[in-house]
N, C-alpha and C positions, 0 to 999 in steps of 0.2 A: 169498364174492368171494375173487379168490385176494389174495395180497399186493399181486402187480403190477398189478392191478386197483384196489389201496387207495391201492397212492403214483400211479396214475395219476388216481383221482378228488382225493387230496388236494392233485397239482400242479394239477390243473383247478380246483380249489377256489380254491387257493392263487393262481394267478395272477389266476383272474377277481376274487378280494376284492384283490387289489393293483392290479390295472387300475381297479375301481371306484373303491377308494381316490385313486388318482395321479387319474382323472376328476374325482373331487371335492375335489382337494389344488390339483389346476390350475383346478376351475369356481372355488375360493374365492378362490384368488392372481387369478385372472381379474376374480374382481367386485373385488378390493381395489385391483387395479391400474386398473379404472376407475372406482371411485371416486376415488383422487388423482388420476387425468385430470380430470375433472370438475373436482374441487377446486383442479387447478393450473389448471384453463382458467378457471376461476371468477375463481380468485386475480389473475389474469395480466388476466380481460379487467376488473375494479377497478379494476388498478394502471394500465391503458392510457387507462379511463376519468378518471380523474384527471390523468393525466397531460395528456391532449385537453383538459382541463377547466384545469386550471392554463396550459399554456398560450397555451391562448384564452383567458384572464381576462390572463396576461400583455400577448398581443399587444395586446389590448383599452385595455390603459395603456399600451401605447408608443403606438396609433393616437391615443389620447385626448392623450396627451403633447407627439406632431407636432403633433395638431391647435390644441392650444390655445397652441404655439409661434407657430404659422404666424397663428392669429389674431389674439396679441399682436405680432405683426410686421406684419398688415395694420393692425391699430389704430393703430399707431405712424407707418406709414406713410400712413392716411388723416389721421391727429393734423396730420403734417408738409403734406399737402396743405393741409387746412384752414386750419392758421395760414399757409401761403404766400399763400392767395387771400384768408384776410379780410387780410393785409398789402396785398395788390396793389387789394382794392377799396377800404379805408381811405386808402390812398395816390392812389385817383383820387377819391375825396370828397375827400379833403385838395385835390387839385388845382381842383378843381369849386367848391370853398367860396372858394378862393382868385380863382377865374376869376367869381365872382358877386358880387365885391367891385368889378368895373371896371363891373359892371353899373348902368343907370339902378336897378332895382328895390329895389337892396341899399341905396339910403338910404331909402325907401319901407320898408324891411323896419327898419331901424333907427328911423324915427319910428314904427313900430306899437309895436316894444319898449317904447321910452322911454314911448310912453302905455299901454301895459298895466302900468308899472313905476308911472305916477304913478295911476294907476285905484286897483291896489294900496297905495298911500300910503296914497290917501285925504284929501290934503289936508295930510299930515304932510312935513317939509323932506326932496328928494330929492336926490342928488348922482347925477347920472350921470358914467360914466366911460368913455371908448372906448380901442379900442387904438393906441399910435401907429402903425398903418400905417394907420388912417383921421383921421389928422389933420386932412388935407385938409376933411374932409366935418363938421370939428369949426361951422364957423361957419354953415353950412347947416343941421347938425342944431338946433343951438340957436335957428336964427332960427325954424325950423318947428314945434320942439316947446316952445317958450318957456323953457327951461332951460339952466342954464348948463351944458357941456359941459370937462370936465378931460379931460386925458391921463391913464390910466394908467400909472404906473410902470415895472409890466410887462406885456411883452406876451403878449396872451391871443387872439392869432389873427383877431380880428374878433367883430363885433356888441358889445353895452354889456352893460357891470355898472351896477347900478343900489343907492347904499348910503340905507337909512333910519336915518341917526341915531340918532332918536328910540325909535326899535323895536329896533333893534341887529339888524339884518332885511338881509342880501345877497342880491338879486335880481342871476342869475348866468346870463345868457344868452348869452354870451360864449361863439364855435367852438371854442375849447378844452377848456370847459366840455361843450358839448353832443357835441363829437367821441368825450369821454374817457365820456361816460354810454352815448353808443351802443357803443363800441368793451366796455365791462363787459357790457351788455344782450346783446348780438347771438350768436346762434348760428348756424351755417350749417344750414340746410336744403337738402340737398342730395339726390341721388341717384333711384331710379325712383318711390316711391311718391310723392315732390315735384313731379312733371315733367310 
């Protein structure tokens, strides 16, 4: 082999070797870049998922806060409406109770309440009080029941109050007490399930 051929052979070998090394280096670099790209994509995907989860949670909290606020507002409106209807109902009841006082059945009602108190007293001395607005009925009530009727110093709207002095008991069948008890125990049952 001549020097020229040797040089050509050396040149070809060197070029081939350099091309192989360059290809290997490029391949290794490409693999490193691919790995870095996958890691980058994976990191960005995790960050995006975390961001999405955080935003979803934040939006849920905002929705819950808005919903709670709206529910509170609705409850307040409902409560105010219940109170308004309650007041209207009891105003109507008071008007009906006042109207009933002019009905002939009212005197029968008073007699019945005195008789119930008398039965409870079971022979014990009973003092019966009548509201001042019913003073005109006192004589007739006394005549029907056989009890002395006194006019109460404080008005109680109607009905009777009876006192058993010996037992220290007040039998309160006054309109005022009955109405106040109803107001305390009254619960508004409205809505679709009660219709």
